[in-house]
N, C-alpha and C positions, 0 to 999 in steps of 0.2 A: 574402918581404918584403910587408908589408901595403900595400894600395892607398891612397895618401895621400888621393886624392880621395874614396874611399869612407869613409875614416875621418872626413874633414871633414863629409861628408853625414850620417854617423851622429851625430857630435857636435852638429850643428845640429838634427837631429831630436830627439835626447835633450833638448837645451836647451829646445826648443819644447814637448815633451811635459811636462816637469816644470814649466815656467812655466805652462802651461795648468792643470795640476793644482793648482799653488799659487794661481792666481787663483780657482779653484772653492773651495778650502779657505778662502781669505780671505773670499770672498763669503758662504760659509755660516757659518763660525765667528765672524768678526769683524763683518761687516755683517748677519748674520742673514737673508740672502735665502733665502726658502723653497725656490725651485727648486734652488739650490745645495745646501741641506741635504738635499734628497730623495735625493741620490746619495752622501752621505758618512756615516761612522760618527758617532753611532749611529742616525741618522734613516732611513737607507736601508731598514732592515728593515720599517718602516711609514711610507711616504712620504705616506699619505693626509691626515694632519693638516696637513702642509705645503701640500698642494694646496688644502685648505680655507682656509688663510691667503691664498693667492693669490686665491681666489674672493672672500674678504672685502675684499681690496684693490680689486677692480674687475673689469670684464669683460675688460679688456686692460691688462696692467701691464708696466712695464719688468722685464726678467729679469736675467740675470747680467751681461751686458755692454751697452755702448752700442749702440743700433740693434737690440736683440733684445727681443722682447716675448713674454709668455706669457699663455695664457688657459685657465681652468678651466671656462668656460661652454659648455654643450652647443651652443647656437645659434651662438656665435662659432666654436667648433671646426669645426662643420659648414660654416659659410660659408667659412672659410679653406681647408678641405680640398677643397671642391667648386669653388672659384672658379678660373677661368682666369687671373685676375690674379696668382695665386700659382703657383709651380712648385718643383721640386727644384733642385738646384744646376746641373744641365745638364752634359753630358759635356765641353763645351769648357772648363768651369771646374773639372773634377775634377782633383785633384792627382795626382802620379805615384804616391804611396803607394796611393791608392784603386784606380788602374788596376792596380798591381802585384799586389794581392791579390784581383782578380777580383770585386769587389763594385760596380764602377762603374756597372753597369746599374741599380742602385737610384737613381741620380741622372739618370734620363732624363726628358725631357718630350717631348710631340709635336713633330715627327712620328715621331722615332725610337722613342719609347715605344709609340706606336700600332702601328708596323710590327712590333716584336718581340713585343708582347703578342698580336698576331693569330696568331702562330705557335703560342704556347703554349696559347691559349684552348681549342682543341678537346679537350684532355686533361681539362678540368674541366667539361664539359657535364653536364646532368642524366642523359643516357643513359649517359655514362661512369661517373657516380657510382653508378647502379643496378648497373652491371656490377662495380664494385669492392666492393660491399657484402658479397656472399657471401665473397669472398676475405678481406676485413678481419675478418669474423666468425670464419672459420676460424683466421686468424693469432692473433686475440685469445684464442681458447680455448687454443691451443697455449701461448701466453705465460703465461696464468693457470695452466695445468697445471704448468708449471715453477716458477712463483713459489709456488704453494700447497705444493709439496713442501718448501719451505724453512721454512715456519711463520712465522719472523720474517725480514723482508727490507727492503731499500731499494726502495720502490715506484717511485721515479723511475728507478732503474737497471734493475730487472727487468721493469717494465711500461710506464711512461710513455715511455721512450726506444725500446725495441725495436720497438714497433708502428709509429710513424711512419718509423723507419729502414727497416723491411721494406717498408712501403707505397711510400715515395718511391723506393726502390731498384727495386722491381718496375715502378713507373710509368716510370722512366727506362730500365730494361732492364739493370740491373746484377745479374748472377746471383749472384755470390759476394760476401758482405758481411761485413766485420768490424765487429760492432756497437760494440765499445769504441773502435775507431779512428774510426768515423763520429761517435761522440759527441764525441770530442776535436776532430775537424775542425769539427763544427757549433758547438761551444762557442767554439772559438778564433776562427772567422770571424764567427759571430753576435755575439760580444762586441765586434767592431769597430763595431757600430752605435753604441756609446758612444764610439767613438774608441779608439785603442790606449792601453792602461793602463800599459804598461811596455815596455822593450826586450825583455824575455822574451816578453811577449804578441806583439810584432811577429814575433819569431823563430818562435813557435808558429803564427801565422797564415800566415807564408810557407811553413813546412814543410807545413801543411795544404793550402795551395794547390798546392804541388809534388806532393804525394801524390795529390790529386784529378786534376791534369793527367795524371800518369802512368797513372792508371786510365782516364780518359775518352778520351784520344787514341787508343789502340788500339781501344777499343770503337766509337768513331765511324768509324774506318777500316773496321772489320768490318761496320758497318751500311751503309756505302756499297757494299760487295760483296754483303752478304747482309741485305737489309731484313727487319725484324720489326715486330710490332705494339707498338711502344714509343716513348717520347718521343725517345730518341736517334736513331732512324730518321727521325722527323719533322724534327728539327733538321738531320740530315745531308742530307735531301732539299731543305731550304730554303736551305742554305748557298749564298751567292752571289746569291740572289734577294732573300729577305726578311731574311736574317741574314748579316752579313759574317763573314769568317774570324776577325777580331779579337774578334767578339762571341760566338763559339761557346763558348769555355771559360768566360767570365764567366757566360753564361746557364746552362750546366750547373751551375756552382758555386752560382749564385743559386737555382735550382730545388731543389737538394739542401739548402742551408742553410735556405731559407724553408720548405721542406716538413718539415724536422726541427724547427727552433728554435721556431716558433710552436706546433706541435701538441704537442710533448713538454711544454711549459710549460702549455698549456691543460689537458691531462689532469692533470698534477701539481697545478696550482692548484685544479682542480675537486675532486679528492680531498682536498687539504689543507683547503679550506674546508668540505667536508662533515664531515671529522673534527673541525674546530673548532666546527662547529654540529651537534651530535649529533642534535638534533631533526630537522634537515633530512636527515641520513643515514638516520634511521629512516623518515622519510616516503618516501624514495627506495626503500629496500629493500622497503617495503610496496607500492610502486607504481613498478616500474622503468621504466615508460613515461614517467616524468617526466625521464628522462635528457637528452632534447633540451633541455628547459627548464633543467636544471642547467647545461648548457654555455652557454646564452645568459645565465643569471644570473651565471656566473663571468666571462664576457666583459664584462659590465657592472660587476661588483663588484671583480674582481681580474684584469684582463686581462693576457695575456702580453706585450703591447706597451703601454707606459705613455704614450708620447708620440712625436711626430714633429716635423718642422720644415719650414717652407715659406718661400721667399724671394719678396718682392714683385717682380713683373716690371714694374710701373709704380706711380706714386703711386696709392694707393687708401685709401678710408676704411673702417675696421673699428671697430665699437662706438663710434662717435663720435670716434675718434682718427685723425688723418692719418698713414698709414704711407708712408714714402718708398720709392721704388724702391731695391732692394738691401737693405732692412731685412728682418729675420727675424721670423717669428711661430712660436711653439711651441704647437701645439694639444695640450693634455694630455688625451688621450682617456680615460685612467683616471679623471680628475676629472670629465669630461663624463658618465661613467656614474653619477656620484653627485650630479648636479645636482638640487637639490630642486625646481627649476622644471619638471623633466621627470618625475622619479620620486618616488613617495610613499615616505616613510621610506627614503631612499636608502642610509643606513648599515646597513640590515638586509639580511642574506643570506637571500633567500626564493625557493626553487626553484619556487614556484607563481605567481610574479609574472607577470602577463599581458603586460606591456609590456617585459619584459627585453630583447627583441630590438631595442629602440630605441637601443642603444649604438652607439658609433663605433669599436669595437675593431678592425675591419678597414678603417678609413679611410672615405672617401667620395669621390665624383667619379671622375675618370679613373684615379686611383691606388688605387681600391678593390682589396683583395687578391684576386688572381685565383684563389688556392688556397683561399679561404674555404669553398667547398662541401666540399672534401676534408677540411679541418681539422675542420669541424663533424661530418662523417660519422664520421671516426675517433674523435673525442673522445666523441661520443654512444654509439657502439658500445662503446668502452672503459669508460665510466662505467656503462653499463647492465649489462654482463657482470660487472664487478667487484661491483656491488650484488647481482646475482643469485647469484653464485657465492661471494662473500665477505661475507655479511651481518654476520659478527662482526668485521670489520676494525676495528682501532683503532690509534691512534698508539702508538709504542713508544719514544719519545725526543724530544729537541728537534729542531726543523726549521730548519736554517740557510737563510737567504735569500741568493740571488745578489746580489752587490754590483754593481748596474747602474742607470743612470738610465733606460735605454730598455727593457731586457728585465726582466720580472718573473717569477721562477721560484724554485723551491727547489733547493738544491744536493743535498740528500738528503731522503728522506721515509720515515723508519723506521716500519714498521708490523708488526703481528703479526695472525695469523688462526688460528682454530680450524677444523677440517675440517667443521663442521656444514653440511649442505646443499651441499657443495662439488661434487657430481657433476652438478648441474642444468645442462642445456644449453638455451640460449634459442633462440627463433625469430628470424629476421632481421627488421630494422625494417620491410621492405616487407610482411611477412606479419602484422604486428601491427596 
């Protein structure tokens, strides 16, 4: 016999979900609001013209709903992201659905944010990055060996995804990894940054959460008995001191999803843009040391995270407009990367751009992405080794884009490669 209360909750949730989607469709198709259009067909495949419309309207403009504003300006985005007058939603205000699917830690502000971040920070120090480098190099060569044997393949599936899955799994201390399952979990949970898209999406996210809990709980118990040099041991050692029992699973889930979702799309977007801009690809294959700047230029030009949101904690003035406490501002970091007041010829993809690193793709202020050094390292090594070992790489079909307002990435990246110069093994970054 179905639980009547559960059926009512599901019905209310479904009604709210489809009402929200209807509002976005109306705002985009009928009212022509650019931020709404950026996430619906056919505009989501190339949202950048919509961002330019927002920039043309002003430094800070009303967005989809009342009390919500958007900005495409670099300086305004940076002000909002760095200001203590703005925060995320706060754990006390997080709804039951967010808590249920273990992403509620994304909605933390100080002091909880500071406390939890302090535990994870040691895993991403420069010393740790240097230690990871050789391991990532070896992993990447193994991945490329397998992909090259196929000749024609989906680069997103065979290269972009396996590397960050392997790296974050080793960082956490997960020995046996099912790449395809992790991809499903990361996509389902990472997709919730846009909010649930359907009841099916909700079911997939909850199934992913349950699978990850079933994996992490015995591993954490094992680390309590037998500590190792990994992140799960660190979390287990801090439980009850800096991390509460209720925060343990959400933090494990967040580290996994964040470590996967950003990096897989950073690698995929980098190669996609290089394939679209053939002259830049040829420049890279001629000088693979440009790989680090390729990553920065992709973060500026086509970042994996397009926008975020902040709520005003008090009445505050932004770009000459009075923002009331409780109002929302959406910094479109992807648009900030194409601000003509900051970047020369911002609509051009140029891997030799000297100021590419002035982007805001990893946010700013206290919520600056803690995993940014690792994402940069992985993507740089991946791009360089692909260029060195697959100089003949080219697109082999259409590239479908993920339908998302927040996450920018390809669903597939069909490519083909000939075996020319495929046996070259490169030196680590630190030796170049």
